[in-house]
py3Dmol code that shows the C-alpha trace and the ligand (Angstrom):
import py3Dmol

protein = """\
ATOM      1  CA  MET A   1     -28.839  13.065 -63.907  1.00  0.00           C
ATOM      2  CA  ASP A   2     -29.269  15.577 -66.727  1.00  0.00           C
ATOM      3  CA  ILE A   3     -27.583  18.436 -64.927  1.00  0.00           C
ATOM      4  CA  TYR A   4     -25.217  19.159 -67.780  1.00  0.00           C
ATOM      5  CA  HIS A   5     -27.987  19.638 -70.330  1.00  0.00           C
ATOM      6  CA  ASP A   6     -28.006  23.465 -70.378  1.00  0.00           C
ATOM      7  CA  TYR A   7     -24.253  23.728 -70.190  1.00  0.00           C
ATOM      8  CA  ILE A   8     -23.769  21.402 -73.160  1.00  0.00           C
ATOM      9  CA  LYS A   9     -26.468  23.244 -75.080  1.00  0.00           C
ATOM     10  CA  THR A  10     -24.507  26.479 -74.588  1.00  0.00           C
ATOM     11  CA  ILE A  11     -21.314  24.879 -75.850  1.00  0.00           C
ATOM     12  CA  LEU A  12     -22.999  23.383 -78.916  1.00  0.00           C
ATOM     13  CA  LYS A  13     -25.109  26.438 -79.660  1.00  0.00           C
ATOM     14  CA  ASN A  14     -23.108  26.920 -82.786  1.00  0.00           C
ATOM     15  CA  ASN A  15     -22.893  23.770 -84.867  1.00  0.00           C
ATOM     16  CA  PRO A  16     -20.474  21.079 -83.741  1.00  0.00           C
ATOM     17  CA  ILE A  17     -16.874  21.632 -84.724  1.00  0.00           C
ATOM     18  CA  HIS A  18     -14.484  18.887 -85.724  1.00  0.00           C
ATOM     19  CA  ALA A  19     -12.526  18.440 -82.508  1.00  0.00           C
ATOM     20  CA  TYR A  20     -13.103  18.886 -78.798  1.00  0.00           C
ATOM     21  CA  LEU A  21     -10.832  18.363 -75.842  1.00  0.00           C
ATOM     22  CA  ILE A  22     -12.649  17.421 -72.645  1.00  0.00           C
ATOM     23  CA  SER A  23     -10.579  17.675 -69.478  1.00  0.00           C
ATOM     24  CA  HIS A  24     -11.575  15.489 -66.549  1.00  0.00           C
ATOM     25  CA  ASN A  25     -12.574  17.464 -63.493  1.00  0.00           C
ATOM     26  CA  PRO A  26     -10.238  16.153 -60.757  1.00  0.00           C
ATOM     27  CA  ILE A  27     -12.836  16.906 -58.084  1.00  0.00           C
ATOM     28  CA  LEU A  28     -15.251  14.416 -59.664  1.00  0.00           C
ATOM     29  CA  ASP A  29     -14.776  10.662 -59.809  1.00  0.00           C
ATOM     30  CA  ASN A  30     -14.337   8.801 -63.112  1.00  0.00           C
ATOM     31  CA  LYS A  31     -17.992   7.805 -63.203  1.00  0.00           C
ATOM     32  CA  GLN A  32     -19.188  11.406 -62.960  1.00  0.00           C
ATOM     33  CA  ASN A  33     -16.701  12.528 -65.595  1.00  0.00           C
ATOM     34  CA  ASP A  34     -17.903   9.697 -67.862  1.00  0.00           C
ATOM     35  CA  ILE A  35     -21.525  10.778 -67.420  1.00  0.00           C
ATOM     36  CA  PHE A  36     -20.613  14.193 -68.769  1.00  0.00           C
ATOM     37  CA  ILE A  37     -18.693  12.716 -71.715  1.00  0.00           C
ATOM     38  CA  SER A  38     -21.554  10.399 -72.651  1.00  0.00           C
ATOM     39  CA  GLN A  39     -24.060  13.278 -72.463  1.00  0.00           C
ATOM     40  CA  PHE A  40     -21.796  15.422 -74.601  1.00  0.00           C
ATOM     41  CA  ILE A  41     -21.557  12.749 -77.302  1.00  0.00           C
ATOM     42  CA  LYS A  42     -25.333  12.254 -77.260  1.00  0.00           C
ATOM     43  CA  SER A  43     -25.846  15.993 -77.596  1.00  0.00           C
ATOM     44  CA  ILE A  44     -23.790  16.102 -80.764  1.00  0.00           C
ATOM     45  CA  ILE A  45     -25.823  13.491 -82.613  1.00  0.00           C
ATOM     46  CA  CYS A  46     -29.218  13.506 -80.875  1.00  0.00           C
ATOM     47  CA  ASN A  47     -31.996  13.633 -83.484  1.00  0.00           C
ATOM     48  CA  ASN A  48     -33.833  16.317 -81.587  1.00  0.00           C
ATOM     49  CA  HIS A  49     -31.019  18.874 -81.716  1.00  0.00           C
ATOM     50  CA  GLU A  50     -31.844  20.032 -78.190  1.00  0.00           C
ATOM     51  CA  ALA A  51     -28.726  18.874 -76.410  1.00  0.00           C
ATOM     52  CA  PHE A  52     -29.758  15.242 -75.763  1.00  0.00           C
ATOM     53  CA  CYS A  53     -33.297  13.854 -75.461  1.00  0.00           C
ATOM     54  CA  ASN A  54     -32.546  10.299 -74.229  1.00  0.00           C
ATOM     55  CA  ASN A  55     -35.441   9.145 -76.402  1.00  0.00           C
ATOM     56  CA  CYS A  56     -34.393   9.112 -80.035  1.00  0.00           C
ATOM     57  CA  ALA A  57     -32.690   6.214 -81.839  1.00  0.00           C
ATOM     58  CA  ASN A  58     -29.267   7.862 -81.556  1.00  0.00           C
ATOM     59  CA  CYS A  59     -29.567   8.553 -77.813  1.00  0.00           C
ATOM     60  CA  ASN A  60     -30.891   5.031 -77.180  1.00  0.00           C
ATOM     61  CA  LYS A  61     -28.055   3.366 -79.053  1.00  0.00           C
ATOM     62  CA  ILE A  62     -25.487   5.432 -77.194  1.00  0.00           C
ATOM     63  CA  ASN A  63     -27.114   4.488 -73.875  1.00  0.00           C
ATOM     64  CA  LYS A  64     -26.837   0.822 -74.876  1.00  0.00           C
ATOM     65  CA  ASN A  65     -23.293   1.359 -76.159  1.00  0.00           C
ATOM     66  CA  ILE A  66     -24.200  -0.031 -79.600  1.00  0.00           C
ATOM     67  CA  HIS A  67     -24.081   3.051 -81.816  1.00  0.00           C
ATOM     68  CA  PRO A  68     -22.225   2.097 -85.027  1.00  0.00           C
ATOM     69  CA  ASP A  69     -20.842   5.602 -85.654  1.00  0.00           C
ATOM     70  CA  ILE A  70     -19.210   6.040 -82.269  1.00  0.00           C
ATOM     71  CA  HIS A  71     -15.741   4.651 -81.838  1.00  0.00           C
ATOM     72  CA  TYR A  72     -13.837   4.567 -78.564  1.00  0.00           C
ATOM     73  CA  ILE A  73     -10.070   4.389 -78.574  1.00  0.00           C
ATOM     74  CA  ASN A  74      -8.354   3.256 -75.383  1.00  0.00           C
ATOM     75  CA  SER A  75      -4.779   2.647 -74.370  1.00  0.00           C
ATOM     76  CA  ASP A  76      -3.410  -0.906 -74.570  1.00  0.00           C
ATOM     77  CA  ILE A  77      -3.870  -2.847 -71.353  1.00  0.00           C
ATOM     78  CA  ASP A  78      -0.233  -4.015 -71.225  1.00  0.00           C
ATOM     79  CA  ASN A  79       1.782  -0.813 -71.746  1.00  0.00           C
ATOM     80  CA  LYS A  80      -0.913   1.789 -71.005  1.00  0.00           C
ATOM     81  CA  LYS A  81      -0.182   3.569 -74.308  1.00  0.00           C
ATOM     82  CA  ILE A  82      -2.411   4.249 -77.276  1.00  0.00           C
ATOM     83  CA  SER A  83      -0.603   2.363 -80.021  1.00  0.00           C
ATOM     84  CA  ILE A  84       0.100   3.381 -83.590  1.00  0.00           C
ATOM     85  CA  ASP A  85      -2.109   0.429 -84.666  1.00  0.00           C
ATOM     86  CA  SER A  86      -5.114   1.846 -82.788  1.00  0.00           C
ATOM     87  CA  ILE A  87      -4.573   5.224 -84.453  1.00  0.00           C
ATOM     88  CA  ARG A  88      -4.146   3.640 -87.916  1.00  0.00           C
ATOM     89  CA  ASN A  89      -7.393   1.824 -87.289  1.00  0.00           C
ATOM     90  CA  ILE A  90      -9.271   5.090 -86.613  1.00  0.00           C
ATOM     91  CA  ILE A  91      -7.631   6.800 -89.560  1.00  0.00           C
ATOM     92  CA  SER A  92      -8.951   4.076 -91.855  1.00  0.00           C
ATOM     93  CA  LEU A  93     -12.429   4.529 -90.368  1.00  0.00           C
ATOM     94  CA  THR A  94     -12.355   8.291 -91.065  1.00  0.00           C
ATOM     95  CA  TYR A  95     -12.698   7.501 -94.779  1.00  0.00           C
ATOM     96  CA  ILE A  96     -15.936   5.599 -94.255  1.00  0.00           C
ATOM     97  CA  LYS A  97     -19.261   7.471 -94.312  1.00  0.00           C
ATOM     98  CA  PRO A  98     -21.218   7.344 -91.045  1.00  0.00           C
ATOM     99  CA  ASN A  99     -24.018   4.747 -90.930  1.00  0.00           C
ATOM    100  CA  GLU A 100     -26.798   6.368 -88.978  1.00  0.00           C
ATOM    101  CA  SER A 101     -25.899   9.897 -87.985  1.00  0.00           C
ATOM    102  CA  PHE A 102     -24.330  12.814 -89.816  1.00  0.00           C
ATOM    103  CA  SER A 103     -20.867  12.132 -88.443  1.00  0.00           C
ATOM    104  CA  ASN A 104     -18.511   9.482 -87.128  1.00  0.00           C
ATOM    105  CA  ILE A 105     -17.416  10.269 -83.595  1.00  0.00           C
ATOM    106  CA  PHE A 106     -14.006   9.188 -82.389  1.00  0.00           C
ATOM    107  CA  CYS A 107     -13.587   9.372 -78.648  1.00  0.00           C
ATOM    108  CA  ILE A 108      -9.942   9.030 -77.625  1.00  0.00           C
ATOM    109  CA  GLN A 109      -9.475   8.301 -73.970  1.00  0.00           C
ATOM    110  CA  TYR A 110      -6.938   9.414 -72.715  1.00  0.00           C
ATOM    111  CA  CYS A 111      -5.173  11.213 -75.503  1.00  0.00           C
ATOM    112  CA  GLU A 112      -2.059  12.039 -73.433  1.00  0.00           C
ATOM    113  CA  GLU A 113      -1.301   8.305 -73.537  1.00  0.00           C
ATOM    114  CA  MET A 114      -0.609   8.220 -77.281  1.00  0.00           C
ATOM    115  CA  SER A 115       2.796   6.814 -78.176  1.00  0.00           C
ATOM    116  CA  ASP A 116       5.026   9.210 -80.166  1.00  0.00           C
ATOM    117  CA  PHE A 117       4.305   7.370 -83.427  1.00  0.00           C
ATOM    118  CA  ALA A 118       0.584   7.328 -82.722  1.00  0.00           C
ATOM    119  CA  TYR A 119       0.677  11.018 -81.838  1.00  0.00           C
ATOM    120  CA  ASN A 120       2.403  12.115 -85.044  1.00  0.00           C
ATOM    121  CA  SER A 121       0.115  10.033 -87.159  1.00  0.00           C
ATOM    122  CA  PHE A 122      -2.985  11.353 -85.381  1.00  0.00           C
ATOM    123  CA  LEU A 123      -1.877  14.998 -85.727  1.00  0.00           C
ATOM    124  CA  LYS A 124      -1.973  14.679 -89.507  1.00  0.00           C
ATOM    125  CA  THR A 125      -5.587  13.522 -89.340  1.00  0.00           C
ATOM    126  CA  LEU A 126      -6.529  16.284 -86.929  1.00  0.00           C
ATOM    127  CA  GLU A 127      -4.955  18.855 -89.242  1.00  0.00           C
ATOM    128  CA  ASN A 128      -7.156  17.768 -92.159  1.00  0.00           C
ATOM    129  CA  PRO A 129     -10.679  17.869 -90.784  1.00  0.00           C
ATOM    130  CA  ASN A 130     -13.628  16.699 -92.820  1.00  0.00           C
ATOM    131  CA  LYS A 131     -17.335  16.992 -92.111  1.00  0.00           C
ATOM    132  CA  ASP A 132     -17.878  13.258 -91.643  1.00  0.00           C
ATOM    133  CA  ASN A 133     -15.705  13.055 -88.549  1.00  0.00           C
ATOM    134  CA  ILE A 134     -15.704  14.583 -85.091  1.00  0.00           C
ATOM    135  CA  PHE A 135     -12.913  13.888 -82.626  1.00  0.00           C
ATOM    136  CA  ILE A 136     -13.447  14.013 -78.899  1.00  0.00           C
ATOM    137  CA  LEU A 137     -10.180  13.895 -77.034  1.00  0.00           C
ATOM    138  CA  ILE A 138     -10.408  13.111 -73.343  1.00  0.00           C
ATOM    139  CA  THR A 139      -7.573  13.984 -71.005  1.00  0.00           C
ATOM    140  CA  LYS A 140      -6.794  13.669 -67.330  1.00  0.00           C
ATOM    141  CA  ASN A 141      -3.843  16.007 -67.664  1.00  0.00           C
ATOM    142  CA  LYS A 142      -3.990  18.758 -70.250  1.00  0.00           C
ATOM    143  CA  LYS A 143      -0.468  19.879 -69.332  1.00  0.00           C
ATOM    144  CA  LEU A 144       0.915  16.799 -71.088  1.00  0.00           C
ATOM    145  CA  LEU A 145      -0.533  17.855 -74.450  1.00  0.00           C
ATOM    146  CA  SER A 146       1.350  19.862 -77.019  1.00  0.00           C
ATOM    147  CA  GLN A 147       0.376  23.321 -78.178  1.00  0.00           C
ATOM    148  CA  THR A 148      -0.227  21.849 -81.640  1.00  0.00           C
ATOM    149  CA  ILE A 149      -3.070  19.720 -80.300  1.00  0.00           C
ATOM    150  CA  LEU A 150      -4.436  22.462 -78.029  1.00  0.00           C
ATOM    151  CA  SER A 151      -4.625  24.930 -80.896  1.00  0.00           C
ATOM    152  CA  ARG A 152      -6.783  22.552 -82.959  1.00  0.00           C
ATOM    153  CA  VAL A 153      -9.485  21.692 -80.463  1.00  0.00           C
ATOM    154  CA  MET A 154     -12.228  23.428 -78.555  1.00  0.00           C
ATOM    155  CA  ASP A 155     -11.309  23.140 -74.920  1.00  0.00           C
ATOM    156  CA  ILE A 156     -14.110  22.049 -72.574  1.00  0.00           C
ATOM    157  CA  SER A 157     -14.045  21.755 -68.810  1.00  0.00           C
ATOM    158  CA  ILE A 158     -16.400  19.484 -66.912  1.00  0.00           C
ATOM    159  CA  PRO A 159     -18.203  21.542 -64.303  1.00  0.00           C
ATOM    160  CA  ASN A 160     -18.740  20.347 -60.760  1.00  0.00           C
ATOM    161  CA  TYR A 161     -22.414  20.684 -59.977  1.00  0.00           C
ATOM    162  CA  ASN A 162     -22.220  19.058 -56.586  1.00  0.00           C
ATOM    163  CA  ASP A 163     -25.393  20.662 -55.487  1.00  0.00           C
ATOM    164  CA  PRO A 164     -27.842  21.027 -58.365  1.00  0.00           C
ATOM    165  CA  SER A 165     -30.350  22.778 -56.097  1.00  0.00           C
ATOM    166  CA  THR A 166     -28.090  25.824 -55.790  1.00  0.00           C
ATOM    167  CA  LEU A 167     -27.832  25.860 -59.542  1.00  0.00           C
ATOM    168  CA  ASN A 168     -31.592  26.034 -59.911  1.00  0.00           C
ATOM    169  CA  ASN A 169     -31.755  29.008 -57.572  1.00  0.00           C
ATOM    170  CA  CYS A 170     -28.955  30.737 -59.313  1.00  0.00           C
ATOM    171  CA  ASP A 171     -30.098  33.793 -61.208  1.00  0.00           C
ATOM    172  CA  LEU A 172     -26.765  33.961 -62.942  1.00  0.00           C
ATOM    173  CA  ASN A 173     -26.978  34.293 -66.667  1.00  0.00           C
ATOM    174  CA  ILE A 174     -24.689  34.938 -69.549  1.00  0.00           C
ATOM    175  CA  LYS A 175     -25.307  38.707 -69.242  1.00  0.00           C
ATOM    176  CA  ASN A 176     -23.795  38.835 -65.749  1.00  0.00           C
ATOM    177  CA  ILE A 177     -20.707  37.072 -66.906  1.00  0.00           C
ATOM    178  CA  GLU A 178     -20.529  39.217 -70.015  1.00  0.00           C
ATOM    179  CA  LEU A 179     -20.573  42.225 -67.721  1.00  0.00           C
ATOM    180  CA  LEU A 180     -17.815  40.800 -65.580  1.00  0.00           C
ATOM    181  CA  ILE A 181     -15.667  40.088 -68.630  1.00  0.00           C
ATOM    182  CA  LYS A 182     -16.187  43.674 -69.808  1.00  0.00           C
ATOM    183  CA  ASN A 183     -15.088  44.918 -66.392  1.00  0.00           C
ATOM    184  CA  ILE A 184     -12.011  42.777 -66.680  1.00  0.00           C
ATOM    185  CA  ILE A 185     -11.275  44.119 -70.161  1.00  0.00           C
ATOM    186  CA  GLN A 186     -11.675  47.666 -68.936  1.00  0.00           C
ATOM    187  CA  LYS A 187      -9.500  46.884 -65.916  1.00  0.00           C
ATOM    188  CA  ASP A 188     -12.325  48.150 -63.754  1.00  0.00           C
ATOM    189  CA  ILE A 189     -11.117  46.675 -60.479  1.00  0.00           C
ATOM    190  CA  ILE A 190     -13.806  48.313 -58.344  1.00  0.00           C
ATOM    191  CA  SER A 191     -16.594  46.741 -60.398  1.00  0.00           C
ATOM    192  CA  ILE A 192     -14.911  43.352 -60.375  1.00  0.00           C
ATOM    193  CA  TYR A 193     -14.586  43.644 -56.632  1.00  0.00           C
ATOM    194  CA  SER A 194     -18.218  44.529 -56.130  1.00  0.00           C
ATOM    195  CA  PHE A 195     -19.303  41.849 -58.589  1.00  0.00           C
ATOM    196  CA  PHE A 196     -17.729  39.093 -56.537  1.00  0.00           C
ATOM    197  CA  TYR A 197     -18.921  40.526 -53.247  1.00  0.00           C
ATOM    198  CA  THR A 198     -22.520  41.011 -54.305  1.00  0.00           C
ATOM    199  CA  PHE A 199     -22.791  37.570 -55.770  1.00  0.00           C
ATOM    200  CA  PRO A 200     -24.919  35.300 -53.518  1.00  0.00           C
ATOM    201  CA  LYS A 201     -22.395  33.440 -51.438  1.00  0.00           C
ATOM    202  CA  ASN A 202     -24.216  30.121 -51.522  1.00  0.00           C
ATOM    203  CA  ASN A 203     -23.953  30.199 -55.310  1.00  0.00           C
ATOM    204  CA  LEU A 204     -20.258  30.865 -55.522  1.00  0.00           C
ATOM    205  CA  SER A 205     -19.581  27.367 -56.801  1.00  0.00           C
ATOM    206  CA  SER A 206     -22.192  27.694 -59.562  1.00  0.00           C
ATOM    207  CA  PHE A 207     -20.872  31.104 -60.393  1.00  0.00           C
ATOM    208  CA  LEU A 208     -17.290  29.890 -60.726  1.00  0.00           C
ATOM    209  CA  ASN A 209     -18.430  26.980 -62.870  1.00  0.00           C
ATOM    210  CA  TYR A 210     -20.384  29.253 -65.144  1.00  0.00           C
ATOM    211  CA  LEU A 211     -17.449  31.619 -65.351  1.00  0.00           C
ATOM    212  CA  LEU A 212     -15.228  28.710 -66.305  1.00  0.00           C
ATOM    213  CA  VAL A 213     -17.724  27.611 -68.931  1.00  0.00           C
ATOM    214  CA  PHE A 214     -17.982  31.100 -70.277  1.00  0.00           C
ATOM    215  CA  ILE A 215     -14.258  31.639 -70.468  1.00  0.00           C
ATOM    216  CA  SER A 216     -13.808  28.229 -72.104  1.00  0.00           C
ATOM    217  CA  THR A 217     -16.366  28.978 -74.800  1.00  0.00           C
ATOM    218  CA  ILE A 218     -15.891  32.691 -75.352  1.00  0.00           C
ATOM    219  CA  LYS A 219     -13.694  32.285 -78.399  1.00  0.00           C
ATOM    220  CA  PHE A 220     -16.402  30.264 -80.088  1.00  0.00           C
ATOM    221  CA  GLN A 221     -19.450  32.380 -79.366  1.00  0.00           C
ATOM    222  CA  ASN A 222     -20.681  34.584 -82.170  1.00  0.00           C
ATOM    223  CA  ASP A 223     -23.328  36.475 -80.327  1.00  0.00           C
ATOM    224  CA  ILE A 224     -21.404  37.830 -77.383  1.00  0.00           C
ATOM    225  CA  LYS A 225     -21.157  41.549 -77.698  1.00  0.00           C
ATOM    226  CA  ILE A 226     -17.423  41.794 -77.241  1.00  0.00           C
ATOM    227  CA  SER A 227     -15.204  43.001 -80.051  1.00  0.00           C
ATOM    228  CA  ASN A 228     -12.641  40.766 -81.741  1.00  0.00           C
ATOM    229  CA  LYS A 229      -9.857  42.852 -80.301  1.00  0.00           C
ATOM    230  CA  ASP A 230     -11.181  42.294 -76.792  1.00  0.00           C
ATOM    231  CA  ILE A 231     -11.593  38.586 -77.439  1.00  0.00           C
ATOM    232  CA  LEU A 232      -7.896  38.506 -78.295  1.00  0.00           C
ATOM    233  CA  LEU A 233      -7.113  40.111 -74.968  1.00  0.00           C
ATOM    234  CA  ILE A 234      -9.384  37.651 -73.208  1.00  0.00           C
ATOM    235  CA  SER A 235      -7.673  34.761 -74.956  1.00  0.00           C
ATOM    236  CA  LYS A 236      -4.404  35.962 -73.500  1.00  0.00           C
ATOM    237  CA  ILE A 237      -5.714  35.962 -69.953  1.00  0.00           C
ATOM    238  CA  TYR A 238      -7.906  32.897 -70.518  1.00  0.00           C
ATOM    239  CA  LYS A 239      -5.328  30.431 -69.280  1.00  0.00           C
ATOM    240  CA  ASP A 240      -4.535  32.331 -66.084  1.00  0.00           C
ATOM    241  CA  LEU A 241      -8.185  32.912 -65.311  1.00  0.00           C
ATOM    242  CA  SER A 242      -9.123  29.279 -65.943  1.00  0.00           C
ATOM    243  CA  ASN A 243      -6.363  28.127 -63.622  1.00  0.00           C
ATOM    244  CA  LEU A 244      -7.495  30.586 -60.992  1.00  0.00           C
ATOM    245  CA  ILE A 245     -11.093  29.405 -61.231  1.00  0.00           C
ATOM    246  CA  ILE A 246     -10.144  25.734 -61.115  1.00  0.00           C
ATOM    247  CA  HIS A 247      -7.985  26.400 -58.064  1.00  0.00           C
ATOM    248  CA  SER A 248     -10.782  28.417 -56.417  1.00  0.00           C
ATOM    249  CA  LEU A 249     -13.235  25.560 -56.996  1.00  0.00           C
ATOM    250  CA  GLU A 250     -10.809  23.194 -55.311  1.00  0.00           C
ATOM    251  CA  LEU A 251     -10.503  25.572 -52.345  1.00  0.00           C
ATOM    252  CA  LEU A 252     -14.285  25.849 -52.208  1.00  0.00           C
ATOM    253  CA  ASN A 253     -14.484  22.094 -52.058  1.00  0.00           C
ATOM    254  CA  HIS A 254     -12.232  22.170 -48.994  1.00  0.00           C
ATOM    255  CA  ASN A 255     -14.742  24.357 -47.179  1.00  0.00           C
ATOM    256  CA  ILE A 256     -12.671  27.509 -47.215  1.00  0.00           C
ATOM    257  CA  ASN A 257     -14.435  30.591 -45.803  1.00  0.00           C
ATOM    258  CA  HIS A 258     -16.248  32.273 -48.684  1.00  0.00           C
ATOM    259  CA  ASN A 259     -15.150  35.811 -47.828  1.00  0.00           C
ATOM    260  CA  ILE A 260     -11.525  34.757 -47.722  1.00  0.00           C
ATOM    261  CA  LEU A 261     -11.955  32.963 -51.045  1.00  0.00           C
ATOM    262  CA  ILE A 262     -13.613  35.969 -52.673  1.00  0.00           C
ATOM    263  CA  SER A 263     -10.781  38.254 -51.498  1.00  0.00           C
ATOM    264  CA  TYR A 264      -8.329  35.744 -52.908  1.00  0.00           C
ATOM    265  CA  ILE A 265     -10.127  35.613 -56.278  1.00  0.00           C
ATOM    266  CA  VAL A 266     -10.341  39.391 -56.490  1.00  0.00           C
ATOM    267  CA  SER A 267      -6.677  39.946 -55.681  1.00  0.00           C
ATOM    268  CA  LYS A 268      -5.561  37.249 -58.130  1.00  0.00           C
ATOM    269  CA  THR A 269      -7.858  38.557 -60.872  1.00  0.00           C
ATOM    270  CA  ASP A 270      -6.452  41.988 -60.174  1.00  0.00           C
ATOM    271  CA  ASN A 271      -2.897  40.653 -60.698  1.00  0.00           C
ATOM    272  CA  ILE A 272      -3.829  38.768 -63.848  1.00  0.00           C
ATOM    273  CA  ILE A 273      -5.413  41.739 -65.553  1.00  0.00           C
ATOM    274  CA  LYS A 274      -2.676  44.161 -64.491  1.00  0.00           C
ATOM    275  CA  ASN A 275      -0.185  41.926 -66.233  1.00  0.00           C
ATOM    276  CA  PHE A 276      -1.832  41.591 -69.611  1.00  0.00           C
TER     277      PHE A 276
END
"""
ligand_1 = """\
1
ZN
Zn -31.849 12.101 -78.649
"""
view = py3Dmol.view(width=600, height=400)
view.addModel(protein, "pdb")
view.setStyle({"model": 0}, {"cartoon": {"style": "trace"}})
view.addModel(ligand_1, "xyz")
view.setStyle({"model": 1}, {"stick": {}})
view.zoomTo()
view.show()
């Protein structure tokens, strides 16, 4: 079940940063979302630096749930909130050097459940990153998080690879998406239109997932040949496009006719880019 390997590798292509926000994919069940999260954590500290290998000491300890540098923070069972005491406990651990890997990893599930006190206390820690600590915030509802948190994390969506075989046949690569983004920047509606229509229909789900991945990571990629000014523009339309893609994936999951869906995506994309 290593379907996320390449995706995670793309995200972590540049060295790990100090905080990530992973949003649950509502189409997937908790178990599938957890598989992604566990693979992501392994990829950060795997000894082989190739996403995760499932073989090294770090990967093995994560698989057995006994890695001393990985700390999970959950909400209290009684009031379903993450308490100030839990947050104080992690803050104290951030001053301790990691035992076996290069970094402590704090995985906060689900960060929207922090009490107000816990939240304020945690923000201070998040605002003062240090190289010994990486925070992974998990959320089931990103809308409940403040802009202050969102601006300090790299936002990651969990893709839905329901059918890995279509993914293998997919000749989609970063260049195609780069081209699409350039068309969007240039407001080249005709090219956007033809792009969606020429894309193999049985791969629409993979395509949308890749597009989502690309849009989520674009701000953090150094080697994409898009100017800083254009990246600013893309950041502005990022939110609308991500919402559109997530909604389209949901529609796709409800067996909507692909041509109707493509027309919908094109017209919505058209609206989004006209308005920025
Ligand atoms: Zn490994």
